N, C-alpha and C positions, 0 to 999 in steps of 0.2 A: 805581501804588500798591495796597497791599493793605489798604483801608479802604474801606470804602461811604462816600462822601461825596455831599450833596444840591446840584444843582448848579442853580442859578436861570439861566445864563446857558449858551447855547448850547455845547456843545467844539469848541474849536479846529479849522479843519481839520487844520494844521500842528501839532506840538506842541513846546512848550519843551524845549530838554534840559538839564538841571542838569546839577554837573561829574561827576556820579556816575553819572551815564547815565540818571536817570531821568527820562520823559520827560510833560509836563504838558500837560492837555487842556482845564484850566479856570480859571479868576481862585480858584475855589474848594477847587480842587485844590492852586494855587500856595500860600494860605494853611495847609492842612494842610503841606504842605510845609516851612513855614516853622518852623512848629509845632514839627515834630517833628526837626529836624534842627537848632534852634539852634544848636547847638556847631557845626558845619561850613561857617556863614558866616562869608565874610568877606569884605574891599571888593573882589572880584571877582566876589561878588552882583549888585553894585553896575555893570549893565553897557549899554551901550548898545543888544545884543542882544536883555536882556529888556524893554526899554523899546520895542523897535522887534514885539515878539513881543504886547504889552502893547496898541501899537497897533492894528497889524493881523490880531491874529487872536481879540482879546478884546474888540477894537472901544471900548479905554477911551482916548479921545483924550485927554480934559483931563490921568489921572491919566496921561499918557504924556509929557506935557508938562512936568507937574512932575516928572518922576520924570528926565527928561534933563536941567532945569536942576540939582536937586538935585546929579548927579553932575560937570556943571558948574561948581558952587560950592563942590565940593569935602566936599562935609557928611557929616557919621559915619554909619556906616552904620546906627543904630538908628533914624536919623532918615527914611532914606530907605525902611526893613521897615515904619517905626511909619505913613508917609505913603501907602503901600503899602496893607497891611495893612486901617487904616481904611475907605480906597477901596473896597477890597473889599466890605467888610462880613459875610465870614462869618464872623469871631473878635467874641466882647464886645467892648465899651470896654477892659474890665479883662483880658481874656486877652493881647487887643494891649500894654494896659501895662506887664504880667508880662512880655511876650516882647522889649521896646525897654530892661526894666530889665534883663533878664538880658543881653541885647548887648552892653550899654552895662558890664555887669562884667566878661564876656567880654575884653572891649576890650584889648588891650594883654598878655593871659594867653598861659602857652607853652603848645602840645599837651600837654602832663601834667597843667597844670592845667585844662585845657579838660574835657578825659575825666572826669577826675575829677568837677568840678562834673557833668558829662553826669550819671555812675553815681551822685551824690547825689540829683539830681532823679529820677533813676526811682525810689530809694530813698525818695523823699518822696510820690511818687506812686503806690507801692502795686505796680509794675512790680519786683516782686524778683527773680524769673528772668535778667529784663534787666541788673539790677544787678548780682548778682551774679557774671554772665558778665563785664562790665566790669572789677568789682573785678581780677577772677582775670587779667587782661589786664593789666590796670596793673601790680598786686603781679609780676609776670613782667617786664616790662619795668621795674620801678624795684628789682629784686631784681638784674638784670643792670648794670645802670647802677649800682649800688652807692648807691641813695639812702640820702637821712636815718633810720635806723632812725627814730625818729617816725611821720616820712611813711610809713614801711610796718607802723607799730604802726596807726597810723588808719584805711587800710586794709583792713588785716587785722578791726579793730572794727567799720567800717562793715558789712563781708562778713558779722560774724558778725550784725549787727544785722537784716540780711541773711533770713539763713537761720532766725535767731529769728521774724521773720515768717512763716516758712512754716510754720513748727512741726517744724524740722527740730534741735531743741536738740543731738544728737551734735555737729552738723557745728559750729553756733553756738558752744557752748563751746570746740571747738576751736581757731575762730579767735580766740575770745575770750584765749584760753591765749598764742596765739602775738602776739597787736596788747599783749596787757599783756610777752611779753619782750623785743619792741621799742620802747613808748612809757611801760614803768612807770606806768603807770594805772589809778589808783585804780579809776575806772568801768569801765575794762574786766578788770579783776580780779573787782569785783563780779557784773560781767553772767556771769561764766563760771562764777563759782557759782551766779548763779542758773539757768544752762541745767540744771546738777544737780540744782538741786533740782526744776525744772520736769521731770525727765526720771524723777524718783525716783529718781534715781542716789546714794544714800548713802555708801555706800564710798569713788567720787571724792572726794566732799563731803570725806570723813576724811581720803584720800590724799590731794589738795593741799592742805588744809588745812597739816598739816603740811610739804609741799615749801615751801611758799607764805609761812609763818608766820605765816598770817590768824590775829587775835585773835578769842576766839570769842564776844564780845560782838556782831562783824560778820555774824558766820556768824547770831549765832540772831536778829537785825536783818533778815538775808535772807530766814530761814528762816521766819520771822512774814510777813511780807507774802505770801511763797508760800503760807503757809495761809492766810491772811484768803483771797489769788485762790481756794485750793481749795475754801471752804467753798461756793461756786456754782459747781466746775466740776472735773470728777472730770479728771487732771493725767495720768493712767496711761492711760486709754485717751479721750486726746480723740480719737485717730483715729480709732474706733468712733463715736465722737458727729457727727465731721464727716461721715463717710462715710453720718450717717443723713441727717443735716440735706440732704446734697449731692443725697441721694433726693426731700425733702422740696420742695426747689427752692432756685437755686443765690441768691436775696436773703436768707434766712434763714442760708445759709452766712456772706455775706460780713459779716453786722452780730455773728455770733459770733465771726469772724475779727476785727474788729476792738474788738470789746471785751476780749479775749485779748490783743491782740495792746498794748493800753494798758495793760492792768492787768498787760503784762509789764514794759512800760518805766518805770513805777512800780516797779513790785516792783526792777530792777534799777537805778533810781537811788540 
């Protein structure tokens, strides 16, 4: 496991080996594994080997009995996982509730849909670079498989959103343009022009407005939103400001990043 996890129970003498080959040494690590691998969980996770490990290595005998009974009764995966996580107590009830709901939603979804939902969760949780990597892989697979253009466009839009949250407005604009070319969504088109305005690239605004026949009032609406944002932020030299704040302390940077990204989302809609 790559993260530091506070374990209240003794480490197991023999680890539990997941399907990906990850070694689990404690119930807390098992909870963390589940929370970070939701999209990879399927019916194979409900197995007697896991029950045996919980019984013999984690010394949670009553839990092992409950889990064996759930396997015997062919309970849904989300019930099995929820019972396991609540008994361990490492995650909050709200976190367990969200995981259980996510597993229920994933049930019956194809591999592509599951992977997209994973990328969307990474985007929503602020893990932007991981989301970008995931969307890029999905786009390669979708293009090769000849997927519906709208699906490809929506993937490009989400990847553009991830780039914009990292303030890579050039890359974001390119993604939003590819999105619009595929899904013909006005949201993608407006996001593309917002990216140009945020970069201060008015030449590209002029070129692309003629190319895509964008009405002047739409451009003025976007520009007005960006100008309002610029009153409290120097958009051209934002990188210098963020570097300065980074030296001052991580928390300050994150607060500014969240403030800017929220303002960006409002201006793009």
